[in-house]
C-alpha positions in Angstrom: 103.2 117.6 109.0 104.4 121.0 108.9 108.1 120.6 109.6 110.0 123.8 109.8 112.8 124.9 107.9 116.0 123.1 109.4 118.3 125.5 111.6 120.6 125.4 114.7 120.4 122.3 116.6 121.7 122.2 120.1 121.2 120.2 122.9 122.0 121.0 126.4 122.4 117.7 128.0 124.8 116.4 125.2 126.5 119.9 124.8 126.3 118.7 120.7 125.3 121.7 118.2 125.0 121.1 114.9 124.5 123.5 112.0 121.5 123.7 109.3 123.9 122.2 106.9 124.6 119.3 108.8 120.6 118.9 109.5 120.3 119.4 105.9 122.6 116.4 104.8 121.3 114.1 107.9 117.4 114.8 106.8 118.2 113.9 103.2 119.8 110.6 104.4 116.6 110.0 106.9 114.5 110.4 103.5 116.9 108.3 101.6 116.3 105.4 104.1 112.7 105.5 104.2 112.5 105.7 100.5 115.0 102.4 100.6 112.3 100.9 102.9 109.3 101.9 101.3 110.6 100.6 98.1 111.6 97.3 99.4 108.3 96.3 101.2 106.4 95.1 98.1 109.5 92.8 97.1 108.8 88.8 97.3 111.8 87.8 98.5 111.9 90.5 101.3 114.1 89.4 104.4 112.6 90.2 107.4 115.9 90.5 109.4 116.8 93.1 106.6 113.6 94.8 106.6 114.3 95.2 110.3 117.5 96.4 110.0 116.2 99.4 107.8 113.3 99.9 110.1 116.1 100.2 113.3 118.1 102.6 111.0 114.8 105.0 110.7 114.0 104.6 114.3 117.2 105.9 115.3 116.6 108.9 113.0 113.4 110.0 114.6 114.6 109.1 118.0 117.3 111.7 117.5 114.8 114.2 115.9 116.3 114.3 112.4 113.8 116.2 110.1 112.7 114.4 106.8 114.4 116.4 103.9 114.3 115.7 100.4 116.6 116.9 98.3 114.9 116.9 95.1 113.0 119.7 94.1 110.0 120.5 91.7 110.7 122.1 88.1 108.3 124.7 89.1 109.8 125.9 92.3 110.9 129.6 92.0 112.1 130.4 95.6 112.5 129.3 98.8 108.9 128.8 100.3 108.0 126.8 97.3 110.9 125.0 97.0 110.3 123.9 100.8 106.8 123.2 100.1 107.5 120.8 97.2 109.8 118.7 99.4 107.2 118.5 101.9 105.1 116.8 99.4 108.0 114.7 98.3 107.7 113.3 102.0 104.0 112.9 101.8 104.5 111.0 98.9 106.8 108.6 100.4 104.3 107.9 103.1 101.4 107.7 100.3 103.5 104.9 99.0 103.8 103.1 102.4 100.4 102.8 103.3 99.2 101.8 100.0 101.4 99.0 99.4 99.8 95.9 101.1 101.6 94.9 103.9 103.1 91.2 104.3 101.8 89.7 107.7 105.5 88.9 108.9 106.6 92.5 108.8 102.9 94.1 109.3 103.6 95.1 113.4 106.9 96.3 112.5 105.3 98.8 109.6 102.4 99.8 112.1 104.8 100.6 114.9 107.4 102.7 112.7 104.2 104.5 111.3 102.6 105.0 114.8 106.0 106.8 115.8 106.1 108.9 112.6 102.8 110.6 114.0 103.3 110.2 117.8 106.8 112.1 116.8 105.2 114.7 114.8 106.6 113.8 111.4 103.2 113.0 110.2 99.7 113.8 110.6 97.1 111.2 109.0 94.9 113.6 108.4 97.2 116.1 106.5 95.0 118.3 103.7 97.7 118.5 101.5 97.6 114.6 100.8 94.5 114.9 98.5 96.1 117.6 96.3 98.7 115.3 95.2 96.4 113.2 92.8 96.2 110.6 95.2 92.2 110.6 95.0 91.9 110.7 98.8 93.8 110.4 102.3 96.1 108.0 103.7 93.2 105.8 104.9 91.2 106.0 101.5 94.4 105.0 99.6 94.8 102.2 102.1 91.6 100.6 101.4 91.4 101.3 97.9 94.6 99.0 97.4 93.5 96.4 100.0 96.3 97.4 102.4 94.2 95.7 106.0 97.0 96.3 108.5 98.0 100.0 107.2 94.1 100.6 106.8 93.8 99.8 110.6 96.8 101.1 111.8 95.5 104.7 110.3 92.1 104.3 111.8 93.9 103.8 115.3 96.3 106.5 114.6 93.1 109.0 114.4 92.6 109.3 110.5 89.1 110.8 110.1 86.6 108.3 108.4 84.5 111.6 107.8 87.0 112.6 104.9 86.4 109.1 103.3 85.8 108.7 100.4 86.9 112.3 99.6 84.8 112.3 96.4 81.6 110.8 95.7 81.5 107.3 94.0 78.2 108.2 91.7 78.0 104.9 90.1 78.1 103.1 93.5 75.7 105.2 95.2 78.4 106.4 97.7 78.5 109.9 98.7 81.5 111.8 99.6 82.2 111.1 103.4 79.9 107.8 103.5 82.8 105.6 104.8 80.8 102.4 105.5 79.2 103.2 102.1 83.1 103.1 100.8 83.9 100.1 102.3 81.2 98.2 100.9 82.3 99.1 97.0 83.1 95.8 95.6 83.0 94.0 98.8 80.2 91.6 100.2 79.2 91.6 104.2 82.0 89.7 106.2 84.9 90.5 103.7 88.1 90.7 105.7 88.5 94.4 105.0 84.9 95.4 106.1 86.0 93.3 109.2 89.1 94.6 109.8 88.0 98.4 109.6 84.9 97.4 112.1 87.3 96.0 114.3 89.7 99.0 114.2 87.0 101.7 114.8 85.5 99.6 117.9 89.1 99.4 119.4 89.8 103.0 118.8 86.4 103.7 120.3 87.5 101.7 123.1 91.0 103.1 123.6 89.6 106.7 123.4 86.7 106.0 126.5 89.8 104.6 128.4 91.7 108.0 128.2 93.8 107.0 125.3 93.2 109.1 122.8 94.7 108.5 119.0 97.6 111.1 118.1 96.4 111.8 114.7 97.0 115.4 114.0 100.6 115.5 115.5 102.5 118.8 116.6 105.5 119.4 114.7 108.9 117.7 115.6 111.3 119.1 117.8 114.2 118.6 115.8 117.1 118.1 118.6 120.4 116.1 118.0 120.8 113.8 120.9 124.1 112.1 122.0 125.0 108.9 120.3 
């Protein structure tokens, strides 16, 4: 997810123009809406209709090409470039929280579709190398598996997660080397465990999709931030 800095946006079809300030404001609203959804998915009494309303709001931001902009900046930001990097890391943390929170069955498909849209439109690279540098102990896929988020991990595999990056570090006590994905799956899990079964199924489905010409979108291109007519 290497988003460009907000700038002037124009849409030739609608004739609408917006300034960097407009984009900054709406990008902040987009970020706050994603944060609110992430914080709500683990709630025990989450209303499915309310969740889907939140997801629809996020899809509208994505369809209009509104960037994700975290308004807060880390205290050690000393210049514009450092500040933008820190804001990007805040956004990555939101996606981390999204995939490491177990998805309830009634909203799992909706979350998978939303995550796929963020990847397809270039807001997120599932193999972004900056994610492991944030003390997350591994990529988004490693986090999802470690936290037991079966549908989230399966979605990440289908979206092009690099299995050779999991785990990021060796698990010496378990005899699992860095990049030993199968060994990582077996840590504290017996054969036939739902996580192992689901991951093997996702890998098989991804292989079938690739052989059929439908390659996962994995490393997405930067989004085109264009304001479309309402």
